C-alpha positions as CSV (number, residue, x, y, z in Angstrom):
1,M,0.1,0.1,0.1
2,T,1.6,3.2,-1.3
3,K,2.0,6.3,1.6
4,L,-0.4,8.3,-0.4
5,F,-3.4,5.8,-0.5
6,M,-2.8,5.0,3.3
7,I,-3.3,8.7,4.0
8,F,-6.6,8.9,1.7
9,A,-7.5,5.6,3.6
10,A,-6.9,7.1,6.8
11,L,-9.0,10.2,5.9
12,W,-12.0,8.2,4.6
13,A,-12.2,6.2,7.9
14,A,-12.0,9.1,10.1
15,P,-15.4,10.3,11.5
16,L,-16.4,13.6,9.8
17,W,-18.7,14.8,12.6
18,A,-19.3,17.8,11.1
19,A,-21.0,16.3,8.3
20,D,-24.1,15.5,10.6
21,V,-24.3,19.2,12.1
22,Q,-25.6,22.2,10.6
23,I,-25.3,25.4,12.3
24,I,-28.4,28.0,12.2
25,D,-27.2,30.5,14.9
26,G,-25.0,30.6,18.0
27,D,-27.9,28.9,20.1
28,T,-29.4,26.4,17.6
29,L,-28.5,23.5,15.7
30,I,-29.5,20.7,13.3
31,L,-27.9,17.2,14.4
32,K,-28.7,14.2,12.1
33,G,-31.8,16.1,10.7
34,V,-33.3,17.0,14.1
35,T,-33.7,21.1,15.1
36,Y,-31.9,21.5,18.7
37,R,-32.2,24.7,21.1
38,I,-29.5,24.6,23.1
39,N,-30.9,25.0,26.8
40,G,-30.0,27.8,28.9
41,I,-28.5,30.4,26.5
42,D,-29.6,33.1,24.1
43,A,-27.3,34.1,21.5
44,P,-27.0,37.2,19.3
45,E,-29.2,36.8,16.5
46,S,-27.3,36.2,13.1
47,A,-28.2,40.0,11.6
48,Q,-27.3,41.5,15.0
49,K,-24.6,43.8,15.7
50,C,-23.2,44.7,19.3
51,V,-21.0,47.6,20.9
52,S,-17.7,47.0,21.1
53,D,-15.8,49.0,24.2
54,R,-15.0,51.9,21.6
55,G,-18.4,52.2,20.8
56,K,-18.1,50.5,17.4
57,K,-20.5,48.3,16.0
58,W,-19.6,44.8,15.2
59,A,-21.3,41.4,14.0
60,C,-22.0,39.5,17.4
61,G,-24.3,37.8,15.6
62,D,-21.8,36.5,13.0
63,A,-19.2,36.0,15.5
64,A,-21.7,33.8,17.8
65,T,-22.7,31.7,15.1
66,N,-18.9,31.0,13.6
67,L,-17.9,30.1,17.4
68,L,-20.7,27.3,17.7
69,Y,-19.7,26.3,14.4
70,Q,-16.0,25.9,15.4
71,I,-16.9,24.3,18.5
72,T,-18.8,21.5,17.1
73,N,-16.6,21.3,13.5
74,R,-15.1,17.9,13.5
75,A,-16.2,17.2,17.2
76,E,-18.3,14.3,18.3
77,V,-21.6,15.9,19.2
78,R,-24.7,14.9,21.1
79,C,-27.7,16.4,22.3
80,D,-29.9,15.5,25.6
81,K,-33.2,16.3,25.0
82,L,-34.8,18.3,27.9
83,A,-38.0,19.8,26.4
84,V,-39.8,21.1,23.2
85,D,-40.5,24.6,22.5
86,P,-43.2,26.4,21.1
87,Y,-41.6,26.2,17.8
88,S,-41.1,22.3,18.1
89,R,-37.2,22.5,18.5
90,I,-36.1,20.1,20.9
91,V,-34.6,22.1,23.9
92,A,-31.3,20.1,24.8
93,R,-28.1,20.2,26.7
94,C,-25.7,19.9,23.9
95,F,-22.0,18.5,24.2
96,A,-18.9,18.5,21.7
97,D,-16.4,16.2,22.6
98,G,-17.9,15.9,26.3
99,Q,-17.6,19.5,26.5
100,D,-20.7,21.2,27.7
101,V,-21.5,23.7,24.5
102,G,-24.2,26.2,26.3
103,K,-21.1,26.8,29.1
104,I,-18.7,27.5,26.5
105,M,-20.9,29.8,24.6
106,V,-21.8,31.7,27.8
107,A,-17.9,31.6,29.2
108,K,-16.4,33.3,25.8
109,G,-19.0,36.1,26.3
110,M,-20.9,35.2,22.9
111,A,-24.1,34.3,24.3
112,W,-26.5,35.5,27.2
113,A,-27.4,33.4,29.9
114,F,-31.2,33.0,29.6
115,L,-32.1,33.3,33.5
116,K,-35.8,33.9,32.5
117,F,-35.9,30.0,31.9
118,S,-32.5,28.7,33.6
119,D,-29.8,30.0,35.8
120,E,-27.6,27.4,34.5
121,Y,-24.7,29.4,33.5
122,E,-25.3,32.5,35.5
123,A,-21.5,32.0,37.2
124,E,-20.4,31.9,33.5
125,Q,-22.1,34.9,32.5
126,N,-20.7,36.9,35.5
127,A,-17.4,35.7,34.9
128,A,-17.2,37.0,31.2
129,K,-19.1,40.2,32.2
130,A,-16.4,40.9,34.6
131,A,-13.6,40.0,31.8
132,R,-15.6,42.1,29.4
133,L,-15.7,39.5,27.0
134,G,-17.7,39.3,23.7
135,V,-21.0,40.9,23.7
136,W,-20.2,42.4,27.1
137,R,-17.1,44.5,25.6
138,G,-19.9,47.3,25.7
139,E,-24.1,48.3,26.3
140,S,-25.5,45.9,23.7
141,Q,-29.0,44.6,23.1
142,A,-30.0,41.5,24.7
143,P,-31.3,39.3,21.8
144,W,-35.0,38.7,23.0
145,D,-35.1,42.6,22.7
146,F,-33.8,42.7,19.3
147,R,-36.0,39.9,18.2
148,A,-39.0,41.9,19.6
149,K,-38.2,45.1,17.9
150,R,-37.5,43.6,14.8
151,W,-40.8,41.4,15.0
152,E,-42.9,44.8,16.4
153,N,-41.7,46.5,13.0
154,A,-42.3,43.8,10.7
155,T,-45.9,43.3,11.4
156,Q,-46.8,46.6,11.0
157,T,-46.3,46.2,6.9
158,A,-46.8,42.3,6.8
159,P,-50.1,40.8,5.3
160,E,-52.5,40.0,8.1
161,G,-49.6,41.1,10.4
162,C,-48.0,37.5,9.8
163,P,-44.3,38.8,8.9
164,I,-42.3,35.4,8.4
165,K,-41.4,34.9,4.8
166,G,-41.8,31.3,3.8
167,N,-39.1,31.4,0.4
168,I,-38.7,28.4,-2.0
169,T,-35.3,28.0,-3.4
170,A,-33.0,25.6,-4.9
171,K,-32.1,24.4,-1.4
172,G,-35.6,23.9,-0.7
173,K,-38.4,25.6,1.3
174,I,-36.7,28.3,3.8
175,Y,-38.5,30.6,5.9
176,H,-37.1,33.7,7.4
177,T,-37.8,35.7,10.6
178,P,-37.6,39.7,10.7
179,W,-34.4,39.1,12.3
180,S,-32.9,37.0,9.8
181,P,-29.9,38.6,7.7
182,W,-31.8,37.7,4.6
183,Y,-35.2,38.8,5.7
184,K,-35.2,42.4,3.5
185,R,-33.6,41.1,0.4
186,T,-36.3,38.4,0.2
187,R,-39.3,38.8,-2.0
188,I,-42.3,36.5,-1.7
189,S,-44.1,35.7,-4.8
190,V,-47.8,33.5,-3.7
191,A,-48.2,32.7,-7.5
192,H,-44.9,30.5,-7.1
193,G,-45.9,28.9,-4.0
194,E,-44.3,31.0,-1.5
195,R,-46.3,32.4,1.7
196,W,-46.1,34.1,4.8
197,F,-46.6,32.5,8.1
198,C,-47.4,34.0,11.5
199,T,-45.1,32.0,13.7
200,E,-42.1,29.8,13.5
201,A,-44.1,27.0,14.7
202,E,-46.5,27.3,11.5
203,A,-44.0,27.3,9.0
204,I,-42.0,24.5,10.0
205,A,-45.5,22.1,10.4
206,A,-46.1,23.6,6.7
207,G,-42.6,22.0,5.6
208,W,-40.3,25.1,5.6
209,R,-37.1,25.0,7.7
210,A,-34.8,27.9,9.2
211,P,-31.7,28.8,6.9
212,Y,-28.3,27.2,7.7
213,R,-25.5,29.6,8.5
214,R,-22.8,26.9,8.4
């Protein structure tokens, strides 16, 4: 067996765990076709900007998404189901190579501890705030407030106040919430089978999915 063939054989045999994981944003992933919302955290939305210690805006939503990708990329990922949220996503505690993914995200300052629902990562958040890491570098809007504002603005102009866009692309049926980075440039053609939804749960039930980021 040649040395080159041995290298290719080793690569072929190696577990490519990233192929089983798609990243939606900094707190949501799809593992082997199942959507999981990571328990106890709320990461900045993909289109969200945060403020640095110098008052400059930076793409914290992209940074959170990229960090979750880095944590899970080529790692052995597992998610333990805890509950099901109103959007039919499984709320789970997820691990990458045995490390608690939610804890890492909060400890690095790339997600808020979702204290409204769980105090599991409160200590990690306090440490990240003290060290001024990630979103704690400046005064940044919490993602739940960011979503609420985008939703309020979008419902004012959406048909029947239902602001979620159900788009059909070469990659399938994809829905965009008002906080999606593609929301403003997505146009809906009802004549071509595209439609508007009032809730994410409604979109998912109709066969649409959230867009993958990584």
